[in-house]
C-alpha positions as CSV (number, residue, x, y, z in Angstrom):
1,M,0.0,0.0,0.0
2,T,1.4,3.4,-1.0
3,D,1.3,6.6,0.9
4,E,1.1,8.9,-2.0
5,H,-2.0,10.6,-0.6
6,D,-0.8,10.9,2.9
7,D,-0.3,14.5,4.0
8,F,3.3,14.4,5.3
9,P,6.2,16.7,4.5
10,E,8.8,15.7,2.0
11,Y,12.0,14.2,3.3
12,D,14.7,16.6,4.5
13,A,18.2,15.3,4.0
14,A,19.3,17.3,7.0
15,L,17.5,14.7,9.2
16,G,19.7,11.9,7.9
17,E,22.8,14.1,8.5
18,R,21.7,14.8,12.1
19,L,21.2,11.1,12.8
20,N,24.6,10.2,11.2
21,T,26.4,12.7,13.4
22,L,24.5,11.8,16.5
23,D,26.5,11.0,19.6
24,E,25.6,7.3,20.0
25,A,26.3,7.3,23.7
26,E,24.0,10.2,24.3
27,A,21.3,8.5,22.1
28,D,21.6,5.3,24.0
29,Q,21.3,7.1,27.3
30,R,18.1,8.8,26.1
31,A,16.7,5.5,24.8
32,A,17.5,3.9,28.2
33,S,15.5,6.7,29.9
34,L,12.5,6.1,27.6
35,R,12.8,2.3,28.3
36,A,12.8,3.0,32.0
37,G,9.6,5.1,31.6
38,L,7.8,2.0,30.3
39,G,7.8,0.8,33.9
40,D,4.8,3.0,34.4
41,Y,2.8,0.9,31.9
42,E,1.2,-2.5,31.9
43,L,3.6,-4.9,30.2
44,D,3.2,-8.6,29.5
45,E,5.8,-11.3,29.4
46,E,6.3,-11.0,25.7
47,D,6.9,-7.2,26.1
48,L,9.5,-7.9,28.8
49,G,11.2,-10.5,26.6
50,L,11.4,-7.9,23.8
51,L,12.7,-5.2,26.0
52,G,15.2,-7.6,27.7
53,A,16.8,-8.2,24.3
54,V,17.3,-4.5,23.7
55,G,21.0,-3.8,23.2
56,A,21.8,-7.4,23.8
57,Y,22.3,-8.5,20.3
58,G,25.7,-9.2,18.7
59,E,27.0,-9.7,15.2
60,G,25.8,-13.3,14.9
61,V,22.3,-14.3,13.8
62,T,20.4,-16.6,16.1
63,V,17.7,-18.6,14.3
64,A,14.9,-20.1,16.4
65,P,14.0,-23.7,15.5
66,A,10.8,-23.9,13.4
67,L,7.7,-25.7,14.8
68,P,7.2,-29.1,13.2
69,V,4.7,-29.1,10.3
70,L,1.7,-31.5,10.0
71,A,-0.1,-31.3,6.7
72,I,-3.6,-32.6,5.9
73,V,-4.1,-33.9,2.4
74,G,-7.0,-35.8,0.7
75,R,-9.6,-35.6,-2.0
76,P,-12.2,-32.8,-2.0
77,N,-15.0,-33.2,0.5
78,V,-13.4,-35.9,2.7
79,G,-13.6,-33.6,5.8
80,K,-10.2,-31.9,5.8
81,S,-11.4,-28.5,6.9
82,A,-13.7,-30.1,9.6
83,L,-10.6,-32.0,10.9
84,V,-8.7,-28.7,11.0
85,N,-11.4,-27.1,13.1
86,R,-11.6,-30.2,15.4
87,I,-7.8,-30.2,16.0
88,L,-7.7,-26.4,16.6
89,G,-10.8,-26.5,18.9
90,R,-12.3,-23.6,17.1
91,R,-14.0,-22.9,13.7
92,E,-11.2,-21.5,11.5
93,A,-11.4,-23.3,8.2
94,V,-14.4,-22.8,6.0
95,V,-16.5,-26.0,5.9
96,E,-19.2,-26.5,3.2
97,D,-20.7,-29.6,1.7
98,V,-19.1,-28.6,-1.6
99,P,-15.8,-29.9,-2.9
100,G,-12.9,-27.4,-3.2
101,V,-14.2,-24.7,-0.9
102,T,-10.8,-24.0,0.6
103,R,-9.0,-21.6,-1.8
104,D,-5.6,-21.2,-0.2
105,R,-3.0,-23.2,1.7
106,V,-3.5,-22.0,5.2
107,N,-1.2,-22.4,8.2
108,Y,-2.5,-22.6,11.8
109,Q,-0.6,-22.8,15.1
110,A,-2.0,-25.8,16.9
111,E,-1.2,-27.6,20.2
112,W,-1.8,-31.1,21.5
113,A,-0.6,-32.7,24.7
114,G,1.6,-29.8,25.4
115,R,3.3,-29.9,22.0
116,R,3.0,-27.0,19.6
117,F,3.1,-27.5,15.9
118,T,2.1,-25.9,12.6
119,L,-1.0,-27.4,11.0
120,V,-1.3,-26.9,7.2
121,D,-4.7,-27.2,5.5
122,T,-3.9,-28.0,1.9
123,G,-7.5,-28.3,0.6
124,G,-8.2,-25.8,-2.0
125,W,-8.2,-26.8,-5.6
126,E,-10.9,-26.3,-8.3
127,P,-11.7,-29.9,-9.2
128,D,-12.7,-30.6,-12.7
129,A,-14.0,-33.9,-14.1
130,K,-10.9,-34.5,-16.2
131,G,-8.1,-33.3,-14.0
132,I,-9.1,-34.3,-10.5
133,D,-6.6,-37.1,-10.2
134,A,-3.7,-34.9,-11.3
135,S,-4.9,-32.0,-9.1
136,V,-5.1,-34.1,-6.0
137,A,-1.7,-35.7,-6.7
138,A,-0.2,-32.3,-7.2
139,Q,-1.7,-31.0,-4.0
140,A,-0.3,-34.0,-2.1
141,E,3.1,-33.5,-3.6
142,V,3.2,-29.9,-2.4
143,A,2.1,-31.0,1.1
144,I,4.9,-33.6,1.2
145,D,7.5,-30.9,0.3
146,L,6.3,-28.7,3.1
147,A,5.6,-31.1,5.9
148,D,7.4,-33.2,8.5
149,A,4.5,-35.6,8.7
150,V,1.2,-36.0,6.7
151,L,-2.4,-36.8,7.7
152,F,-3.9,-38.5,4.6
153,V,-7.7,-38.2,4.9
154,V,-10.0,-40.7,3.2
155,D,-13.8,-40.8,3.3
156,A,-14.4,-44.3,4.8
157,T,-18.0,-44.2,3.7
158,V,-16.9,-44.0,0.1
159,G,-13.8,-46.2,0.3
160,A,-10.5,-45.9,-1.5
161,T,-10.8,-44.3,-5.0
162,S,-8.4,-44.3,-7.9
163,T,-7.5,-40.7,-6.9
164,D,-6.7,-41.9,-3.4
165,E,-4.5,-44.7,-4.8
166,R,-2.6,-42.1,-6.9
167,V,-1.9,-40.0,-3.9
168,V,-0.7,-43.2,-2.0
169,R,2.0,-43.8,-4.6
170,L,3.4,-40.4,-3.8
171,L,3.1,-40.8,-0.1
172,R,4.8,-44.2,-0.1
173,G,8.0,-42.8,-1.6
174,A,8.1,-39.6,0.5
175,G,10.2,-41.0,3.3
176,K,8.0,-39.1,5.8
177,P,5.6,-40.4,8.4
178,V,2.1,-40.8,7.1
179,L,-1.1,-41.4,9.1
180,L,-4.0,-42.7,7.2
181,L,-7.3,-41.3,8.6
182,A,-10.5,-43.1,7.8
183,N,-12.9,-40.1,8.3
184,K,-16.7,-40.1,8.7
185,V,-16.6,-43.1,10.9
186,D,-19.3,-41.8,13.2
187,S,-20.2,-45.0,15.0
188,E,-18.9,-48.5,15.8
189,R,-21.1,-49.9,13.0
190,Q,-18.9,-48.1,10.5
191,E,-15.6,-49.5,11.9
192,S,-15.6,-52.1,9.1
193,D,-15.4,-49.3,6.5
194,A,-12.2,-48.1,8.1
195,A,-10.7,-51.6,8.2
196,A,-11.2,-51.9,4.4
197,L,-8.6,-49.1,3.9
198,W,-5.8,-51.5,5.0
199,S,-5.7,-52.3,1.3
200,L,-4.1,-48.9,0.6
201,G,-0.8,-50.2,2.1
202,L,-0.2,-47.2,4.4
203,G,-0.5,-49.2,7.6
204,Q,-3.2,-48.9,10.2
205,P,-6.2,-46.7,9.2
206,W,-7.3,-44.5,12.1
207,P,-11.1,-44.4,12.3
208,T,-12.1,-40.8,13.0
209,S,-15.1,-38.5,12.8
210,A,-13.9,-34.9,12.4
211,V,-17.5,-33.7,12.9
212,H,-18.1,-35.5,16.1
213,G,-14.5,-35.8,17.4
214,R,-14.6,-39.5,17.6
215,G,-11.1,-41.1,17.4
216,V,-9.4,-37.7,16.9
217,A,-7.6,-37.7,20.2
218,D,-6.0,-41.2,19.6
219,M,-5.0,-40.1,16.2
220,L,-3.3,-37.0,17.5
221,D,-1.5,-38.9,20.1
222,E,0.1,-41.0,17.4
223,A,0.8,-37.9,15.3
224,M,2.7,-36.4,18.2
225,R,4.7,-39.7,18.4
226,V,5.9,-39.5,14.8
227,L,6.2,-35.7,14.5
228,P,9.7,-34.4,15.2
229,T,10.2,-31.9,18.0
230,E,11.7,-29.4,15.5
231,S,10.9,-29.0,11.8
232,A,13.4,-30.5,9.4
233,V,11.8,-28.7,6.4
234,G,11.2,-25.3,8.0
235,R,14.5,-24.9,9.8
236,E,16.5,-22.1,8.4
237,E,20.1,-22.8,7.5
238,V,22.8,-20.6,9.2
239,G,25.8,-19.9,7.1
240,G,26.7,-21.3,3.7
241,P,25.7,-19.9,0.3
242,R,22.8,-17.4,0.4
243,R,19.5,-18.9,-0.9
244,V,17.8,-17.3,-3.8
245,A,14.3,-18.1,-5.1
246,I,13.6,-17.3,-8.8
247,L,9.9,-16.6,-9.1
248,G,7.5,-15.5,-11.9
249,R,4.5,-16.6,-13.8
250,P,4.9,-19.1,-16.7
251,N,6.9,-18.1,-19.7
252,V,8.5,-15.0,-18.3
253,G,12.0,-16.5,-18.6
254,K,12.6,-18.2,-15.2
255,S,13.9,-21.4,-16.9
256,S,16.2,-19.4,-19.2
257,L,17.5,-17.5,-16.2
258,L,18.1,-20.7,-14.2
259,N,19.9,-22.3,-17.2
260,K,22.0,-19.2,-17.9
261,T,23.1,-18.8,-14.2
262,A,23.7,-22.6,-13.8
263,G,25.6,-22.7,-17.0
264,E,23.7,-25.7,-18.3
265,E,20.3,-26.9,-19.5
266,R,18.2,-28.2,-16.7
267,V,16.6,-31.6,-17.0
268,V,12.9,-31.4,-18.1
269,V,10.7,-32.8,-15.4
270,N,8.5,-35.7,-16.5
271,E,4.8,-34.9,-17.0
272,L,3.6,-37.8,-14.9
273,A,2.8,-37.5,-11.2
274,G,4.9,-39.5,-8.8
275,T,8.1,-39.6,-10.9
276,T,11.3,-38.6,-9.2
277,R,11.9,-34.9,-9.3
278,D,15.0,-32.9,-10.1
279,P,17.1,-31.9,-7.1
280,V,15.3,-29.0,-5.3
281,D,18.3,-26.6,-5.1
282,E,21.3,-25.9,-7.3
283,L,24.7,-24.4,-6.3
284,V,25.9,-21.8,-8.9
285,E,28.9,-19.5,-8.9
286,L,28.3,-15.9,-9.9
287,K,31.1,-13.3,-9.9
288,G,33.2,-15.6,-7.7
289,V,30.5,-16.1,-5.1
290,W,28.5,-19.3,-4.6
291,W,24.7,-19.0,-4.4
292,R,22.1,-21.6,-3.8
293,L,19.2,-21.3,-6.3
294,V,16.0,-22.6,-4.8
295,D,14.1,-24.3,-7.7
296,T,10.8,-22.6,-8.1
297,A,9.9,-23.5,-11.7
298,G,6.4,-23.9,-10.3
299,I,4.0,-26.8,-10.3
300,R,4.9,-29.3,-13.1
301,R,2.6,-28.8,-16.0
302,R,0.2,-31.7,-16.3
303,V,-2.4,-32.5,-18.8
304,H,-6.0,-31.4,-18.0
305,M,-4.8,-29.3,-15.1
306,S,-6.1,-25.8,-15.9
307,Q,-8.5,-24.5,-13.3
308,G,-6.3,-25.0,-10.3
309,A,-3.0,-24.0,-12.0
310,D,-2.8,-20.6,-10.2
311,F,-3.4,-22.2,-6.8
312,Y,-0.7,-24.7,-7.3
313,A,1.8,-22.2,-8.7
314,S,1.0,-20.2,-5.5
315,L,1.8,-23.2,-3.3
316,R,5.1,-23.9,-5.1
317,T,6.0,-20.2,-4.8
318,T,5.2,-20.2,-1.1
319,A,7.2,-23.5,-0.6
320,A,10.2,-22.0,-2.3
321,L,10.0,-18.8,-0.3
322,E,10.0,-20.7,2.9
323,R,13.5,-22.0,2.0
324,A,14.9,-18.8,0.5
325,E,16.3,-15.6,1.8
326,V,15.9,-13.4,-1.2
327,A,13.4,-13.6,-4.1
328,V,14.1,-12.6,-7.7
329,V,10.8,-11.9,-9.3
330,V,11.1,-12.2,-13.1
331,L,8.8,-10.0,-15.2
332,D,8.4,-10.2,-19.0
333,V,8.8,-6.6,-20.3
334,T,7.2,-7.4,-23.6
335,E,3.9,-7.9,-21.9
336,P,1.9,-5.6,-19.5
337,I,2.4,-6.2,-15.8
338,S,-0.3,-8.7,-14.9
339,V,-2.4,-9.4,-11.8
340,Q,-0.5,-12.7,-11.5
341,D,2.9,-10.7,-11.4
342,I,1.5,-8.6,-8.6
343,K,0.2,-11.6,-6.7
344,I,3.7,-13.2,-6.8
345,I,5.2,-10.0,-5.5
346,E,2.6,-9.9,-2.7
347,L,3.6,-13.5,-1.8
348,V,7.2,-12.3,-1.4
349,L,6.1,-9.4,0.8
350,E,4.0,-11.7,3.0
351,S,6.9,-14.1,3.4
352,G,9.1,-11.3,4.6
353,R,11.9,-12.2,2.2
354,A,14.2,-9.7,0.5
355,L,13.2,-8.7,-3.1
356,V,14.8,-8.0,-6.4
357,L,12.8,-7.3,-9.6
358,A,14.3,-8.7,-12.8
359,F,12.8,-7.2,-15.9
360,N,13.5,-9.8,-18.5
361,K,13.7,-9.7,-22.4
362,W,14.9,-6.1,-22.2
363,D,16.6,-6.5,-25.5
364,L,13.2,-6.9,-27.2
365,L,11.9,-3.6,-25.9
366,D,11.1,-0.7,-28.3
367,D,10.7,2.9,-27.3
368,Y,6.9,2.8,-27.1
369,R,6.8,-0.3,-24.9
370,R,9.5,1.2,-22.7
371,E,7.3,4.2,-22.1
372,M,4.3,2.1,-21.3
373,L,6.3,-0.1,-19.0
374,E,7.5,2.9,-16.9
375,R,3.9,3.9,-16.5
376,E,2.9,0.4,-15.4
377,I,5.7,0.3,-12.9
378,E,4.7,3.7,-11.5
379,R,1.1,2.5,-11.3
380,D,1.3,-1.1,-10.2
381,L,4.7,-1.4,-8.4
382,A,4.8,1.8,-6.4
383,H,4.5,-0.2,-3.2
384,V,7.8,-2.0,-4.0
385,A,9.6,1.0,-5.3
386,W,12.3,0.2,-2.7
387,A,13.2,-3.1,-4.5
388,P,16.4,-3.1,-6.7
389,R,15.6,-3.3,-10.4
390,V,17.8,-5.1,-13.0
391,N,17.0,-5.0,-16.7
392,I,18.3,-8.3,-18.2
393,S,18.0,-10.7,-21.1
394,A,18.1,-14.2,-19.5
395,K,18.3,-15.8,-23.0
396,T,21.4,-14.0,-24.1
397,G,22.9,-13.3,-20.7
398,R,22.9,-9.6,-21.2
399,H,23.4,-7.6,-17.9
400,L,23.2,-10.7,-15.8
401,E,26.3,-9.3,-14.0
402,K,24.0,-6.7,-12.4
403,L,22.0,-9.4,-10.6
404,V,24.7,-10.2,-8.0
405,P,25.1,-6.5,-6.7
406,A,21.3,-6.3,-6.5
407,L,21.1,-9.5,-4.5
408,E,23.9,-8.4,-2.2
409,T,22.2,-5.0,-1.6
410,A,18.9,-6.6,-0.8
411,L,20.4,-9.2,1.6
412,E,22.5,-6.5,3.3
413,S,19.3,-4.5,4.0
414,W,17.5,-7.7,5.1
415,D,20.2,-8.2,7.7
416,T,20.4,-4.6,8.8
417,R,19.9,-3.7,12.5
418,I,19.4,-0.1,13.6
419,P,20.8,0.7,17.1
420,T,18.0,1.3,19.6
421,G,19.3,4.8,20.4
422,K,19.3,5.9,16.8
423,F,15.9,4.4,16.2
424,N,14.4,6.3,19.1
425,A,16.2,9.5,18.1
426,L,14.6,9.1,14.6
427,I,11.2,8.7,16.2
428,A,11.7,11.8,18.4
429,E,12.6,13.8,15.2
430,L,9.6,12.5,13.3
431,V,7.2,13.3,16.1
432,A,8.6,16.8,16.4
433,E,8.4,17.2,12.6
434,H,4.9,15.9,12.3
435,P,3.0,14.9,15.4
436,H,0.3,12.3,15.2
437,P,-3.2,13.7,14.7
438,V,-5.4,14.0,17.7
439,R,-8.0,11.2,17.8
440,G,-11.0,11.3,20.2
441,G,-9.6,14.2,22.1
442,K,-6.3,12.4,22.7
443,Q,-3.0,12.3,20.9
444,P,-1.3,8.9,20.7
445,R,2.2,8.9,22.0
446,I,5.1,6.7,21.0
447,L,6.6,5.6,24.3
448,F,9.6,3.6,23.0
449,G,10.8,1.8,19.9
450,T,13.1,-1.0,19.2
451,Q,14.1,-3.3,16.4
452,A,12.9,-6.7,17.5
453,S,14.7,-8.7,14.8
454,T,16.2,-8.8,11.3
455,R,15.4,-11.0,8.3
456,P,13.2,-9.0,7.7
457,P,13.9,-5.9,9.8
458,T,11.0,-5.8,12.3
459,F,10.4,-2.8,14.5
460,V,8.1,-2.6,17.5
461,L,6.6,0.6,18.8
462,F,5.2,0.8,22.3
463,T,2.4,3.4,22.1
464,S,-0.2,4.9,24.4
465,A,-2.9,4.5,21.7
466,F,-3.4,3.0,18.2
467,L,-1.4,4.8,15.5
468,D,-3.1,5.5,12.2
469,P,-2.0,3.3,9.3
470,Q,-0.8,6.3,7.3
471,Y,1.4,7.5,10.3
472,R,3.0,4.0,10.5
473,R,3.7,4.3,6.7
474,F,5.2,7.7,7.3
475,I,7.6,6.2,9.8
476,Q,8.4,3.3,7.5
477,R,9.1,5.7,4.7
478,R,11.5,7.8,6.8
479,L,13.3,4.7,7.9
480,R,14.0,3.9,4.3
481,E,15.0,7.5,3.5
482,V,17.4,7.6,6.4
483,F,18.8,4.1,6.7
484,G,18.2,2.7,3.2
485,F,16.7,-0.8,3.5
486,E,16.9,-1.1,-0.3
487,G,15.5,-4.5,-1.3
488,S,14.0,-5.4,2.1
489,P,10.5,-5.2,3.4
490,I,10.1,-3.5,6.8
491,V,7.7,-4.8,9.4
492,M,6.2,-2.3,11.8
493,N,4.4,-3.7,14.8
494,M,2.6,-1.8,17.6
495,R,2.0,-2.6,21.2
496,V,-0.6,-0.3,22.7
497,R,-0.1,-0.2,26.5
498,E,-2.0,1.5,29.3
499,R,-0.6,3.1,32.4
500,R,-0.5,1.1,35.6
501,K,-3.3,2.0,37.9
502,R,-2.1,3.7,41.1
503,A,-2.8,1.8,44.3
């Protein structure tokens, strides 16, 4: 979201100069005074944890282990969303007696028997009569990529279908724990329906009723037994080559860019579901530096798979982003910037990864199209004006040397940490320059600010009242103008706190 209509003064370069020449010891002292003033406000344990880390960071990056991931897969209308709601203990997933209601892969934080884990509802395709088998297999394949363990849900009242059997072929070779759930077993009389699913060859079927809760507790006990304590797929690597995801809609030149950077033609993936895939990542050397390219060629193209293509491309993109640090979004300059291009960029922003925009096929651009492209960029990409742009030809290799500096700039910004003293000095300058508007007879105050983390740079503002969205954008904009952050999203969180009541 842009702030082009927000009524704030233009940036004054003198602000940056004042902050650059600031006495850091004095700034730290002032920040410590503001921090001490928070003692007059109601703070919770998370607040105290944040504040306890202020000034305690070093040069190294500490990465918290990721929660284990449990994915739910299965045909449409077998009860996946109802099972999500049952596990969470609340109605989160949309449940309708219509196949394919879930439109997005959704993550939920769940807990069972004192264990916390991430539950992934991977429902959400548009089934069509011809392509249902391929669609479900594709969805299961994505779930396998993203999960530490899988709950495979089958409708026991219908029995195993050819679609189920196709998914089973994927699951057998996954090398990950799989629990077979025989859902819709609402009474003892239907236990025989569950027993019939032994034929799938995935071991014991767990008879459950997601709607009534029958058997769910026993199934979850077993899931906790096979689920690791930390995610093996979500854990972020520390050190080693930086990880780059190359994203883009079909035919924009991702494959050409991958081939050119890798220095060889990549193997074409077989059309059939269940075949062995290419290695996920590739190590490439660019300008004397090794990089790990996260393979994001998107969902494999399959016959009859049209309606759900966007959904699966989105899943693949999300999966790649979870393993990457920086995303290169490739756009075809010979075509207008599309809704799909913007959606891919939005996925990068939601993931919090660093961003570089690669405008491909630049050698095919004429003057008229160049003028139109600049207008499209100004109109459709204003919200990512901070992302480095490189104009390249992936096919010929033209200007590919510009990609590495752009990646390095974006990652440096992504890793940047602003000292607490300087951040609070900036806030003080901004409030003096442009105070927050009065709301309801009161003026919200910013009590204290700190950068809670990097990757992406995440700032927390302790405030006396809610700050208007445009005021938060104003702060973000000034952060960029003063400190750069070229190529990195900035996250701005608020903690509204009330004064302690006097005894």
